[in-house]
C-alpha positions in Angstrom: 10.4 -55.4 58.7 13.6 -55.5 60.8 15.7 -52.3 60.8 18.7 -54.0 59.1 16.7 -55.1 56.1 15.4 -51.5 55.7 18.9 -50.1 55.8 20.0 -52.7 53.2 17.1 -51.8 50.9 17.9 -48.1 51.3 21.4 -48.7 50.1 20.4 -50.7 47.1 19.4 -48.3 44.3 17.8 -51.0 42.2 15.4 -52.0 44.9 11.8 -50.9 44.7 10.3 -49.5 48.0 6.7 -50.0 49.0 6.3 -48.9 52.6 6.3 -45.1 52.4 4.7 -44.9 48.9 2.7 -48.1 48.6 3.0 -47.8 44.8 6.1 -49.9 44.0 6.9 -47.7 41.0 9.8 -45.6 42.2 13.4 -46.6 42.7 15.1 -44.9 45.6 18.1 -42.9 44.6 21.1 -43.8 46.7 22.4 -40.4 47.5 25.6 -41.6 49.2 26.9 -43.8 46.4 25.6 -42.0 43.2 26.6 -38.4 43.8 23.4 -37.3 42.1 23.2 -34.2 40.0 20.0 -32.1 39.5 19.7 -33.8 36.1 19.7 -37.3 37.7 16.8 -36.2 39.9 15.0 -34.8 36.9 15.4 -38.0 35.0 14.2 -40.1 37.9 11.2 -37.8 38.4 10.2 -38.1 34.8 10.6 -41.9 34.8 8.6 -42.2 37.9 5.9 -39.8 36.7 5.7 -41.6 33.4 5.1 -44.9 35.2 2.0 -43.3 36.8 3.3 -42.7 40.3 2.7 -39.1 41.4 3.6 -39.7 45.0 7.0 -41.2 44.1 7.8 -38.3 41.7 6.8 -35.9 44.4 9.1 -37.5 46.9 12.1 -37.5 44.5 11.4 -33.8 43.6 11.4 -33.0 47.3 14.7 -34.8 47.9 16.3 -33.1 44.8 15.2 -29.7 45.9 16.6 -30.3 49.4 20.0 -30.8 47.8 19.7 -28.2 45.0 17.3 -25.5 46.3 18.2 -23.0 43.6 17.8 -25.3 40.6 14.9 -23.8 38.5 13.7 -27.1 37.0 13.6 -28.8 40.3 11.7 -25.8 41.8 9.2 -26.0 39.0 8.6 -29.7 39.3 8.4 -29.6 43.1 5.8 -26.9 42.8 3.9 -28.7 40.0 3.8 -32.0 41.9 2.8 -30.5 45.2 -0.5 -31.8 46.7 -3.2 -29.4 45.7 -5.3 -27.6 48.2 -9.1 -27.5 47.9 -10.8 -24.7 49.8 -14.6 -24.5 50.1 -16.2 -21.1 50.2 -19.1 -21.6 52.7 -20.8 -18.4 51.3 -20.7 -19.6 47.7 -24.1 -20.2 46.2 -24.4 -22.5 43.2 -27.4 -22.2 41.0 -28.9 -25.2 39.3 -28.0 -24.9 35.6 -30.5 -27.6 34.4 -33.4 -25.2 33.7 -31.2 -23.2 31.3 -30.0 -26.4 29.6 -33.6 -27.7 29.3 -34.7 -24.5 27.7 -31.9 -24.8 25.1 -32.8 -28.4 24.3 -36.5 -27.5 23.7 -36.0 -24.2 21.9 -32.6 -24.2 20.1 -34.1 -24.6 16.6 -36.2 -21.5 16.8 -33.2 -19.3 17.7 -30.5 -20.6 15.2 -27.9 -17.9 14.5 -28.9 -15.8 17.5 -27.3 -15.1 20.9 -29.7 -16.0 23.7 -29.6 -14.9 27.3 -31.3 -17.1 29.8 -32.0 -16.7 33.5 -33.3 -19.7 35.5 -34.6 -21.4 32.4 -36.4 -18.4 31.0 -35.5 -16.4 27.9 -34.4 -12.9 28.7 -33.1 -11.9 25.3 -32.4 -13.2 21.9 -30.3 -11.0 19.6 -27.9 -10.9 16.7 -25.0 -9.6 18.9 -23.6 -10.6 22.2 -23.6 -7.0 23.5 -27.4 -6.8 23.2 -27.8 -10.0 25.2 -25.3 -8.9 27.9 -27.1 -5.6 28.2 -30.4 -7.3 28.7 -28.9 -9.5 31.4 -27.5 -6.6 33.3 -28.6 -6.6 37.0 -29.4 -10.3 36.9 -27.5 -12.9 39.0 -24.7 -14.2 36.8 -24.7 -17.5 38.8 -28.2 -18.3 37.4 -27.7 -16.8 33.9 -26.5 -18.4 30.8 -25.4 -16.8 27.5 -25.2 -19.0 24.4 -24.7 -18.5 20.7 -26.8 -20.9 18.7 -24.8 -21.5 15.6 -26.8 -22.6 12.5 
């Protein structure tokens, strides 16, 4: 797209923009002609978000916060709409929960009304109170254990 067309689109607040967002759902606020208030940014963010466009709402929140860095609602929305960060713990060990669930499917009827404590698909304790089951599971790996109340 030639540079002049882009400038024309940036000036027209009713135009939809696609290049940076690729969503087509957010209208660009024309900062020079509208003299936006924090409330106008908030309205635009809500309208864009309600149309299902997270990236567009995020961009408008960022632009609003740049102009009004101390506005609490813009700060809150900017934080809430930020890209989330996923961190993997290479030392985390995940135990397979299926043996415990299989035990429950096979044996639930015999233990109705009881608390059961399972470890790797084996019954460790069945009791009337949670405290008794937790005491029986002490010292076991919590990643492979399951506590469940089988309600009658």
